[in-house]
mmCIF file as Biopython writes it, N, C-alpha, C and O atoms, coordinates in Angstrom:
data_model
#
loop_
_atom_site.group_PDB
_atom_site.id
_atom_site.type_symbol
_atom_site.label_atom_id
_atom_site.label_alt_id
_atom_site.label_comp_id
_atom_site.label_asym_id
_atom_site.label_entity_id
_atom_site.label_seq_id
_atom_site.pdbx_PDB_ins_code
_atom_site.Cartn_x
_atom_site.Cartn_y
_atom_site.Cartn_z
_atom_site.occupancy
_atom_site.B_iso_or_equiv
_atom_site.auth_seq_id
_atom_site.auth_asym_id
_atom_site.pdbx_PDB_model_num
ATOM 1   N N  . UNK A ? 1  ? 0.651  -1.077  -0.117  1.0 0.0 1  A 1 
ATOM 2   C CA . UNK A ? 1  ? -0.114 -0.124  -0.034  1.0 0.0 1  A 1 
ATOM 3   C C  . UNK A ? 1  ? 0.800  1.180   -0.018  1.0 0.0 1  A 1 
ATOM 4   O O  . UNK A ? 1  ? 1.836  1.051   0.636   1.0 0.0 1  A 1 
ATOM 5   N N  . UNK A ? 2  ? 0.605  2.330   -0.586  1.0 0.0 2  A 1 
ATOM 6   C CA . UNK A ? 2  ? 1.248  3.428   -0.800  1.0 0.0 2  A 1 
ATOM 7   C C  . UNK A ? 2  ? 1.043  4.567   0.433   1.0 0.0 2  A 1 
ATOM 8   O O  . UNK A ? 2  ? 0.055  5.031   1.003   1.0 0.0 2  A 1 
ATOM 9   N N  . UNK A ? 3  ? 2.273  4.738   0.525   1.0 0.0 3  A 1 
ATOM 10  C CA . UNK A ? 3  ? 2.293  5.747   2.317   1.0 0.0 3  A 1 
ATOM 11  C C  . UNK A ? 3  ? 1.449  7.262   1.690   1.0 0.0 3  A 1 
ATOM 12  O O  . UNK A ? 3  ? 1.643  7.816   0.607   1.0 0.0 3  A 1 
ATOM 13  N N  . UNK A ? 4  ? 0.989  7.451   2.216   1.0 0.0 4  A 1 
ATOM 14  C CA . UNK A ? 4  ? 0.330  8.872   1.973   1.0 0.0 4  A 1 
ATOM 15  C C  . UNK A ? 4  ? 1.234  10.041  2.146   1.0 0.0 4  A 1 
ATOM 16  O O  . UNK A ? 4  ? 0.796  11.149  1.839   1.0 0.0 4  A 1 
ATOM 17  N N  . UNK A ? 5  ? 2.096  9.956   2.470   1.0 0.0 5  A 1 
ATOM 18  C CA . UNK A ? 5  ? 3.187  11.169  2.589   1.0 0.0 5  A 1 
ATOM 19  C C  . UNK A ? 5  ? 3.567  11.293  1.200   1.0 0.0 5  A 1 
ATOM 20  O O  . UNK A ? 5  ? 3.885  12.377  0.711   1.0 0.0 5  A 1 
ATOM 21  N N  . UNK A ? 6  ? 3.533  9.780   0.300   1.0 0.0 6  A 1 
ATOM 22  C CA . UNK A ? 6  ? 4.280  10.030  -1.105  1.0 0.0 6  A 1 
ATOM 23  C C  . UNK A ? 6  ? 3.112  11.067  -1.937  1.0 0.0 6  A 1 
ATOM 24  O O  . UNK A ? 6  ? 3.435  11.993  -2.682  1.0 0.0 6  A 1 
ATOM 25  N N  . UNK A ? 7  ? 1.855  10.702  -1.642  1.0 0.0 7  A 1 
ATOM 26  C CA . UNK A ? 7  ? 1.234  11.676  -2.259  1.0 0.0 7  A 1 
ATOM 27  C C  . UNK A ? 7  ? 1.142  13.153  -1.962  1.0 0.0 7  A 1 
ATOM 28  O O  . UNK A ? 7  ? 1.066  14.041  -2.811  1.0 0.0 7  A 1 
ATOM 29  N N  . UNK A ? 8  ? 1.157  13.278  -0.868  1.0 0.0 8  A 1 
ATOM 30  C CA . UNK A ? 8  ? 1.378  14.795  -0.333  1.0 0.0 8  A 1 
ATOM 31  C C  . UNK A ? 8  ? 2.494  15.410  -1.170  1.0 0.0 8  A 1 
ATOM 32  O O  . UNK A ? 8  ? 2.363  16.365  -1.935  1.0 0.0 8  A 1 
ATOM 33  N N  . UNK A ? 9  ? 3.623  14.719  -0.915  1.0 0.0 9  A 1 
ATOM 34  C CA . UNK A ? 9  ? 5.113  15.130  -1.724  1.0 0.0 9  A 1 
ATOM 35  C C  . UNK A ? 9  ? 4.819  15.237  -3.264  1.0 0.0 9  A 1 
ATOM 36  O O  . UNK A ? 9  ? 5.419  16.174  -3.791  1.0 0.0 9  A 1 
ATOM 37  N N  . UNK A ? 10 ? 4.082  14.538  -4.050  1.0 0.0 10 A 1 
ATOM 38  C CA . UNK A ? 10 ? 3.803  14.551  -5.271  1.0 0.0 10 A 1 
ATOM 39  C C  . UNK A ? 10 ? 3.195  15.869  -5.868  1.0 0.0 10 A 1 
ATOM 40  O O  . UNK A ? 10 ? 3.542  16.481  -6.878  1.0 0.0 10 A 1 
ATOM 41  N N  . UNK A ? 11 ? 2.019  16.186  -4.813  1.0 0.0 11 A 1 
ATOM 42  C CA . UNK A ? 11 ? 0.815  17.183  -4.758  1.0 0.0 11 A 1 
ATOM 43  C C  . UNK A ? 11 ? 1.637  18.548  -4.422  1.0 0.0 11 A 1 
ATOM 44  O O  . UNK A ? 11 ? 1.170  19.651  -4.704  1.0 0.0 11 A 1 
ATOM 45  N N  . UNK A ? 12 ? 3.065  18.352  -3.713  1.0 0.0 12 A 1 
ATOM 46  C CA . UNK A ? 12 ? 3.926  19.614  -3.630  1.0 0.0 12 A 1 
ATOM 47  C C  . UNK A ? 12 ? 4.882  20.006  -4.967  1.0 0.0 12 A 1 
ATOM 48  O O  . UNK A ? 12 ? 5.082  21.152  -5.371  1.0 0.0 12 A 1 
ATOM 49  N N  . UNK A ? 13 ? 5.374  18.866  -5.499  1.0 0.0 13 A 1 
ATOM 50  C CA . UNK A ? 13 ? 6.269  18.900  -6.512  1.0 0.0 13 A 1 
ATOM 51  C C  . UNK A ? 13 ? 5.381  19.302  -8.073  1.0 0.0 13 A 1 
ATOM 52  O O  . UNK A ? 13 ? 5.879  19.898  -9.029  1.0 0.0 13 A 1 
ATOM 53  N N  . UNK A ? 14 ? 4.197  18.865  -7.988  1.0 0.0 14 A 1 
ATOM 54  C CA . UNK A ? 14 ? 2.912  19.282  -8.915  1.0 0.0 14 A 1 
ATOM 55  C C  . UNK A ? 14 ? 2.836  20.714  -8.832  1.0 0.0 14 A 1 
ATOM 56  O O  . UNK A ? 14 ? 2.817  21.385  -9.863  1.0 0.0 14 A 1 
ATOM 57  N N  . UNK A ? 15 ? 2.793  21.228  -7.718  1.0 0.0 15 A 1 
ATOM 58  C CA . UNK A ? 15 ? 2.429  22.650  -7.348  1.0 0.0 15 A 1 
ATOM 59  C C  . UNK A ? 15 ? 3.796  23.632  -7.526  1.0 0.0 15 A 1 
ATOM 60  O O  . UNK A ? 15 ? 3.616  24.796  -7.887  1.0 0.0 15 A 1 
ATOM 61  N N  . UNK A ? 16 ? 4.911  23.232  -7.315  1.0 0.0 16 A 1 
ATOM 62  C CA . UNK A ? 16 ? 6.091  24.031  -7.132  1.0 0.0 16 A 1 
ATOM 63  C C  . UNK A ? 16 ? 7.196  22.889  -7.632  1.0 0.0 16 A 1 
ATOM 64  O O  . UNK A ? 16 ? 7.870  22.226  -6.843  1.0 0.0 16 A 1 
ATOM 65  N N  . UNK A ? 17 ? 7.256  22.785  -8.964  1.0 0.0 17 A 1 
ATOM 66  C CA . UNK A ? 17 ? 8.263  21.543  -9.760  1.0 0.0 17 A 1 
ATOM 67  C C  . UNK A ? 17 ? 9.616  22.134  -9.284  1.0 0.0 17 A 1 
ATOM 68  O O  . UNK A ? 17 ? 9.775  23.336  -9.070  1.0 0.0 17 A 1 
ATOM 69  N N  . UNK A ? 18 ? 10.657 21.112  -9.124  1.0 0.0 18 A 1 
ATOM 70  C CA . UNK A ? 18 ? 11.890 21.601  -9.002  1.0 0.0 18 A 1 
ATOM 71  C C  . UNK A ? 18 ? 12.722 22.801  -10.047 1.0 0.0 18 A 1 
ATOM 72  O O  . UNK A ? 18 ? 11.959 23.340  -10.849 1.0 0.0 18 A 1 
ATOM 73  N N  . UNK A ? 19 ? 13.827 23.144  -10.093 1.0 0.0 19 A 1 
ATOM 74  C CA . UNK A ? 19 ? 14.235 24.160  -10.549 1.0 0.0 19 A 1 
ATOM 75  C C  . UNK A ? 19 ? 15.021 22.868  -11.851 1.0 0.0 19 A 1 
ATOM 76  O O  . UNK A ? 19 ? 15.090 21.652  -11.670 1.0 0.0 19 A 1 
ATOM 77  N N  . UNK A ? 20 ? 15.459 23.550  -12.950 1.0 0.0 20 A 1 
ATOM 78  C CA . UNK A ? 20 ? 16.373 22.691  -14.208 1.0 0.0 20 A 1 
ATOM 79  C C  . UNK A ? 20 ? 17.589 22.388  -13.659 1.0 0.0 20 A 1 
ATOM 80  O O  . UNK A ? 20 ? 18.034 21.276  -13.944 1.0 0.0 20 A 1 
ATOM 81  N N  . UNK A ? 21 ? 18.273 23.126  -12.907 1.0 0.0 21 A 1 
ATOM 82  C CA . UNK A ? 21 ? 19.358 22.602  -12.180 1.0 0.0 21 A 1 
ATOM 83  C C  . UNK A ? 21 ? 19.368 21.391  -11.339 1.0 0.0 21 A 1 
ATOM 84  O O  . UNK A ? 21 ? 20.226 20.508  -11.371 1.0 0.0 21 A 1 
ATOM 85  N N  . UNK A ? 22 ? 18.296 21.440  -10.560 1.0 0.0 22 A 1 
ATOM 86  C CA . UNK A ? 22 ? 18.072 20.650  -9.436  1.0 0.0 22 A 1 
ATOM 87  C C  . UNK A ? 22 ? 18.072 19.102  -10.455 1.0 0.0 22 A 1 
ATOM 88  O O  . UNK A ? 22 ? 18.784 18.100  -10.383 1.0 0.0 22 A 1 
ATOM 89  N N  . UNK A ? 23 ? 17.013 19.445  -11.317 1.0 0.0 23 A 1 
ATOM 90  C CA . UNK A ? 23 ? 16.852 17.785  -12.447 1.0 0.0 23 A 1 
ATOM 91  C C  . UNK A ? 23 ? 18.266 17.491  -12.973 1.0 0.0 23 A 1 
ATOM 92  O O  . UNK A ? 23 ? 18.815 16.390  -12.937 1.0 0.0 23 A 1 
ATOM 93  N N  . UNK A ? 24 ? 18.777 18.629  -13.466 1.0 0.0 24 A 1 
ATOM 94  C CA . UNK A ? 24 ? 19.972 18.128  -14.125 1.0 0.0 24 A 1 
ATOM 95  C C  . UNK A ? 24 ? 20.867 17.113  -13.037 1.0 0.0 24 A 1 
ATOM 96  O O  . UNK A ? 24 ? 21.197 15.936  -13.185 1.0 0.0 24 A 1 
ATOM 97  N N  . UNK A ? 25 ? 21.094 17.962  -12.005 1.0 0.0 25 A 1 
ATOM 98  C CA . UNK A ? 25 ? 21.844 17.197  -10.709 1.0 0.0 25 A 1 
ATOM 99  C C  . UNK A ? 25 ? 21.266 15.770  -10.374 1.0 0.0 25 A 1 
ATOM 100 O O  . UNK A ? 25 ? 22.038 14.914  -9.943  1.0 0.0 25 A 1 
ATOM 101 N N  . UNK A ? 26 ? 20.352 15.578  -10.501 1.0 0.0 26 A 1 
ATOM 102 C CA . UNK A ? 26 ? 19.611 14.556  -9.895  1.0 0.0 26 A 1 
ATOM 103 C C  . UNK A ? 26 ? 19.995 13.596  -11.040 1.0 0.0 26 A 1 
ATOM 104 O O  . UNK A ? 26 ? 20.716 12.622  -10.822 1.0 0.0 26 A 1 
ATOM 105 N N  . UNK A ? 27 ? 19.434 13.924  -12.437 1.0 0.0 27 A 1 
ATOM 106 C CA . UNK A ? 27 ? 20.163 12.877  -13.399 1.0 0.0 27 A 1 
ATOM 107 C C  . UNK A ? 27 ? 21.357 12.451  -13.457 1.0 0.0 27 A 1 
ATOM 108 O O  . UNK A ? 27 ? 21.630 11.305  -13.815 1.0 0.0 27 A 1 
ATOM 109 N N  . UNK A ? 28 ? 22.494 13.602  -13.000 1.0 0.0 28 A 1 
ATOM 110 C CA . UNK A ? 28 ? 23.641 13.214  -13.184 1.0 0.0 28 A 1 
ATOM 111 C C  . UNK A ? 28 ? 24.129 12.088  -11.953 1.0 0.0 28 A 1 
ATOM 112 O O  . UNK A ? 28 ? 24.799 11.060  -12.048 1.0 0.0 28 A 1 
ATOM 113 N N  . UNK A ? 29 ? 23.662 12.574  -11.085 1.0 0.0 29 A 1 
ATOM 114 C CA . UNK A ? 29 ? 24.015 11.571  -9.954  1.0 0.0 29 A 1 
ATOM 115 C C  . UNK A ? 29 ? 23.357 10.350  -9.897  1.0 0.0 29 A 1 
ATOM 116 O O  . UNK A ? 29 ? 23.952 9.507   -9.225  1.0 0.0 29 A 1 
ATOM 117 N N  . UNK A ? 30 ? 22.172 9.951   -10.465 1.0 0.0 30 A 1 
ATOM 118 C CA . UNK A ? 30 ? 21.983 8.693   -11.234 1.0 0.0 30 A 1 
ATOM 119 C C  . UNK A ? 30 ? 22.714 8.034   -12.221 1.0 0.0 30 A 1 
ATOM 120 O O  . UNK A ? 30 ? 22.914 6.820   -12.180 1.0 0.0 30 A 1 
ATOM 121 N N  . UNK A ? 31 ? 23.202 8.905   -13.276 1.0 0.0 31 A 1 
ATOM 122 C CA . UNK A ? 31 ? 24.177 8.356   -14.371 1.0 0.0 31 A 1 
ATOM 123 C C  . UNK A ? 31 ? 25.113 7.828   -13.968 1.0 0.0 31 A 1 
ATOM 124 O O  . UNK A ? 31 ? 25.492 6.716   -14.338 1.0 0.0 31 A 1 
ATOM 125 N N  . UNK A ? 32 ? 25.893 8.839   -12.770 1.0 0.0 32 A 1 
ATOM 126 C CA . UNK A ? 32 ? 27.201 8.585   -12.505 1.0 0.0 32 A 1 
ATOM 127 C C  . UNK A ? 32 ? 27.038 6.946   -11.284 1.0 0.0 32 A 1 
ATOM 128 O O  . UNK A ? 32 ? 27.964 6.194   -10.981 1.0 0.0 32 A 1 
ATOM 129 N N  . UNK A ? 33 ? 25.634 6.846   -10.850 1.0 0.0 33 A 1 
ATOM 130 C CA . UNK A ? 33 ? 25.630 5.746   -10.011 1.0 0.0 33 A 1 
ATOM 131 C C  . UNK A ? 33 ? 25.614 4.760   -10.678 1.0 0.0 33 A 1 
ATOM 132 O O  . UNK A ? 33 ? 26.301 3.791   -10.356 1.0 0.0 33 A 1 
ATOM 133 N N  . UNK A ? 34 ? 24.817 4.753   -11.790 1.0 0.0 34 A 1 
ATOM 134 C CA . UNK A ? 34 ? 24.635 3.521   -13.058 1.0 0.0 34 A 1 
ATOM 135 C C  . UNK A ? 34 ? 25.997 3.444   -13.787 1.0 0.0 34 A 1 
ATOM 136 O O  . UNK A ? 34 ? 26.491 2.377   -14.152 1.0 0.0 34 A 1 
ATOM 137 N N  . UNK A ? 35 ? 26.368 4.237   -13.906 1.0 0.0 35 A 1 
ATOM 138 C CA . UNK A ? 35 ? 28.210 3.893   -14.617 1.0 0.0 35 A 1 
ATOM 139 C C  . UNK A ? 35 ? 28.969 3.319   -13.669 1.0 0.0 35 A 1 
ATOM 140 O O  . UNK A ? 35 ? 29.707 2.412   -14.053 1.0 0.0 35 A 1 
ATOM 141 N N  . UNK A ? 36 ? 28.979 3.561   -12.714 1.0 0.0 36 A 1 
ATOM 142 C CA . UNK A ? 36 ? 29.848 2.787   -11.521 1.0 0.0 36 A 1 
ATOM 143 C C  . UNK A ? 36 ? 29.255 1.399   -11.306 1.0 0.0 36 A 1 
ATOM 144 O O  . UNK A ? 36 ? 30.058 0.515   -11.008 1.0 0.0 36 A 1 
ATOM 145 N N  . UNK A ? 37 ? 28.092 1.110   -11.401 1.0 0.0 37 A 1 
ATOM 146 C CA . UNK A ? 37 ? 27.463 0.026   -11.246 1.0 0.0 37 A 1 
ATOM 147 C C  . UNK A ? 37 ? 27.715 -1.105  -12.659 1.0 0.0 37 A 1 
ATOM 148 O O  . UNK A ? 37 ? 27.714 -2.334  -12.582 1.0 0.0 37 A 1 
ATOM 149 N N  . UNK A ? 38 ? 27.933 -0.226  -13.981 1.0 0.0 38 A 1 
ATOM 150 C CA . UNK A ? 38 ? 28.168 -0.919  -14.930 1.0 0.0 38 A 1 
ATOM 151 C C  . UNK A ? 38 ? 29.578 -1.205  -15.056 1.0 0.0 38 A 1 
ATOM 152 O O  . UNK A ? 38 ? 29.738 -2.261  -15.666 1.0 0.0 38 A 1 
ATOM 153 N N  . UNK A ? 39 ? 30.516 -0.729  -14.751 1.0 0.0 39 A 1 
ATOM 154 C CA . UNK A ? 39 ? 31.832 -0.867  -14.861 1.0 0.0 39 A 1 
ATOM 155 C C  . UNK A ? 39 ? 32.171 -1.667  -13.861 1.0 0.0 39 A 1 
ATOM 156 O O  . UNK A ? 39 ? 33.378 -1.872  -13.987 1.0 0.0 39 A 1 
ATOM 157 N N  . UNK A ? 40 ? 31.658 -2.371  -12.706 1.0 0.0 40 A 1 
ATOM 158 C CA . UNK A ? 40 ? 31.791 -2.921  -11.697 1.0 0.0 40 A 1 
ATOM 159 C C  . UNK A ? 40 ? 31.205 -4.140  -12.119 1.0 0.0 40 A 1 
ATOM 160 O O  . UNK A ? 40 ? 31.930 -5.128  -12.003 1.0 0.0 40 A 1 
ATOM 161 N N  . UNK A ? 41 ? 29.987 -4.325  -12.614 1.0 0.0 41 A 1 
ATOM 162 C CA . UNK A ? 41 ? 29.328 -5.700  -13.026 1.0 0.0 41 A 1 
ATOM 163 C C  . UNK A ? 41 ? 30.128 -6.062  -14.537 1.0 0.0 41 A 1 
ATOM 164 O O  . UNK A ? 41 ? 30.209 -7.257  -14.822 1.0 0.0 41 A 1 
ATOM 165 N N  . UNK A ? 42 ? 30.726 -5.028  -15.520 1.0 0.0 42 A 1 
ATOM 166 C CA . UNK A ? 42 ? 31.663 -5.581  -16.550 1.0 0.0 42 A 1 
ATOM 167 C C  . UNK A ? 42 ? 33.052 -6.186  -16.242 1.0 0.0 42 A 1 
ATOM 168 O O  . UNK A ? 42 ? 33.732 -6.779  -17.080 1.0 0.0 42 A 1 
ATOM 169 N N  . UNK A ? 43 ? 33.450 -5.947  -14.779 1.0 0.0 43 A 1 
ATOM 170 C CA . UNK A ? 43 ? 34.877 -6.245  -14.536 1.0 0.0 43 A 1 
ATOM 171 C C  . UNK A ? 43 ? 35.847 -5.689  -14.547 1.0 0.0 43 A 1 
ATOM 172 O O  . UNK A ? 43 ? 37.002 -6.074  -14.362 1.0 0.0 43 A 1 
ATOM 173 N N  . UNK A ? 44 ? 35.360 -4.567  -14.806 1.0 0.0 44 A 1 
ATOM 174 C CA . UNK A ? 44 ? 36.806 -3.534  -14.718 1.0 0.0 44 A 1 
ATOM 175 C C  . UNK A ? 44 ? 37.122 -2.426  -13.803 1.0 0.0 44 A 1 
ATOM 176 O O  . UNK A ? 44 ? 37.805 -1.430  -14.043 1.0 0.0 44 A 1 
ATOM 177 N N  . UNK A ? 45 ? 36.237 -2.909  -12.210 1.0 0.0 45 A 1 
ATOM 178 C CA . UNK A ? 45 ? 36.510 -2.060  -11.226 1.0 0.0 45 A 1 
ATOM 179 C C  . UNK A ? 45 ? 37.998 -2.435  -10.868 1.0 0.0 45 A 1 
ATOM 180 O O  . UNK A ? 45 ? 38.565 -3.526  -10.806 1.0 0.0 45 A 1 
ATOM 181 N N  . UNK A ? 46 ? 38.314 -1.487  -10.711 1.0 0.0 46 A 1 
ATOM 182 C CA . UNK A ? 46 ? 40.060 -1.846  -10.054 1.0 0.0 46 A 1 
ATOM 183 C C  . UNK A ? 46 ? 39.995 -2.541  -8.275  1.0 0.0 46 A 1 
ATOM 184 O O  . UNK A ? 46 ? 39.329 -2.085  -7.346  1.0 0.0 46 A 1 
ATOM 185 N N  . UNK A ? 47 ? 40.770 -3.553  -8.261  1.0 0.0 47 A 1 
ATOM 186 C CA . UNK A ? 47 ? 40.656 -4.229  -6.937  1.0 0.0 47 A 1 
ATOM 187 C C  . UNK A ? 47 ? 41.373 -3.031  -5.869  1.0 0.0 47 A 1 
ATOM 188 O O  . UNK A ? 47 ? 41.309 -3.290  -4.667  1.0 0.0 47 A 1 
ATOM 189 N N  . UNK A ? 48 ? 41.892 -2.032  -6.193  1.0 0.0 48 A 1 
ATOM 190 C CA . UNK A ? 48 ? 42.138 -0.976  -5.223  1.0 0.0 48 A 1 
ATOM 191 C C  . UNK A ? 48 ? 41.020 -0.309  -4.596  1.0 0.0 48 A 1 
ATOM 192 O O  . UNK A ? 48 ? 41.109 0.176   -3.468  1.0 0.0 48 A 1 
ATOM 193 N N  . UNK A ? 49 ? 40.015 -0.274  -5.268  1.0 0.0 49 A 1 
ATOM 194 C CA . UNK A ? 49 ? 38.792 0.307   -5.355  1.0 0.0 49 A 1 
ATOM 195 C C  . UNK A ? 49 ? 37.655 -0.707  -4.244  1.0 0.0 49 A 1 
ATOM 196 O O  . UNK A ? 49 ? 36.643 -0.221  -3.739  1.0 0.0 49 A 1 
ATOM 197 N N  . UNK A ? 50 ? 37.971 -1.731  -4.097  1.0 0.0 50 A 1 
ATOM 198 C CA . UNK A ? 50 ? 36.792 -2.824  -3.534  1.0 0.0 50 A 1 
ATOM 199 C C  . UNK A ? 50 ? 37.090 -2.647  -2.163  1.0 0.0 50 A 1 
ATOM 200 O O  . UNK A ? 50 ? 38.170 -2.259  -1.719  1.0 0.0 50 A 1 
ATOM 201 N N  . UNK A ? 51 ? 36.142 -2.931  -1.550  1.0 0.0 51 A 1 
ATOM 202 C CA . UNK A ? 51 ? 36.513 -3.079  0.231   1.0 0.0 51 A 1 
ATOM 203 C C  . UNK A ? 51 ? 36.616 -4.347  0.708   1.0 0.0 51 A 1 
ATOM 204 O O  . UNK A ? 51 ? 35.709 -5.129  0.421   1.0 0.0 51 A 1 
ATOM 205 N N  . UNK A ? 52 ? 37.402 -4.668  1.283   1.0 0.0 52 A 1 
ATOM 206 C CA . UNK A ? 52 ? 37.754 -6.268  2.257   1.0 0.0 52 A 1 
ATOM 207 C C  . UNK A ? 52 ? 36.740 -6.217  3.438   1.0 0.0 52 A 1 
ATOM 208 O O  . UNK A ? 52 ? 36.414 -5.184  4.023   1.0 0.0 52 A 1 
ATOM 209 N N  . UNK A ? 53 ? 36.368 -7.240  3.662   1.0 0.0 53 A 1 
ATOM 210 C CA . UNK A ? 53 ? 35.825 -7.675  5.269   1.0 0.0 53 A 1 
ATOM 211 C C  . UNK A ? 53 ? 36.581 -8.014  5.789   1.0 0.0 53 A 1 
ATOM 212 O O  . UNK A ? 53 ? 37.322 -8.905  5.372   1.0 0.0 53 A 1 
ATOM 213 N N  . UNK A ? 54 ? 36.725 -7.343  7.108   1.0 0.0 54 A 1 
ATOM 214 C CA . UNK A ? 54 ? 37.679 -7.360  8.062   1.0 0.0 54 A 1 
ATOM 215 C C  . UNK A ? 54 ? 36.903 -8.272  9.199   1.0 0.0 54 A 1 
ATOM 216 O O  . UNK A ? 54 ? 35.835 -7.959  9.726   1.0 0.0 54 A 1 
ATOM 217 N N  . UNK A ? 55 ? 37.653 -9.442  9.457   1.0 0.0 55 A 1 
ATOM 218 C CA . UNK A ? 55 ? 37.043 -10.211 10.644  1.0 0.0 55 A 1 
ATOM 219 C C  . UNK A ? 55 ? 36.737 -10.007 11.926  1.0 0.0 55 A 1 
ATOM 220 O O  . UNK A ? 55 ? 37.737 -9.932  12.639  1.0 0.0 55 A 1 
ATOM 221 N N  . UNK A ? 56 ? 35.788 -9.899  12.438  1.0 0.0 56 A 1 
ATOM 222 C CA . UNK A ? 56 ? 35.360 -9.568  13.790  1.0 0.0 56 A 1 
ATOM 223 C C  . UNK A ? 56 ? 36.135 -10.421 15.012  1.0 0.0 56 A 1 
ATOM 224 O O  . UNK A ? 56 ? 36.356 -11.631 15.055  1.0 0.0 56 A 1 
ATOM 225 N N  . UNK A ? 57 ? 36.491 -9.317  16.049  1.0 0.0 57 A 1 
ATOM 226 C CA . UNK A ? 57 ? 37.129 -9.802  17.033  1.0 0.0 57 A 1 
ATOM 227 C C  . UNK A ? 57 ? 35.975 -9.890  17.996  1.0 0.0 57 A 1 
ATOM 228 O O  . UNK A ? 57 ? 35.121 -9.003  18.022  1.0 0.0 57 A 1 
ATOM 229 N N  . UNK A ? 58 ? 35.927 -11.018 18.845  1.0 0.0 58 A 1 
ATOM 230 C CA . UNK A ? 58 ? 35.123 -11.204 19.988  1.0 0.0 58 A 1 
ATOM 231 C C  . UNK A ? 58 ? 35.753 -11.021 21.513  1.0 0.0 58 A 1 
ATOM 232 O O  . UNK A ? 58 ? 35.036 -11.187 22.500  1.0 0.0 58 A 1 
#
């Protein structure tokens, strides 16, 4: 079920849409995240940029 707060947020966006710069910024962030994901999925992600799990000490 959809949260009613999303309906309120959508109505506010319809009344006061974001500026063009903000839309471009959001799409640029989404594109950068997709590019990093694609690079990692293709296997071109460098080993030095991969996090390693550290064993826990109890």
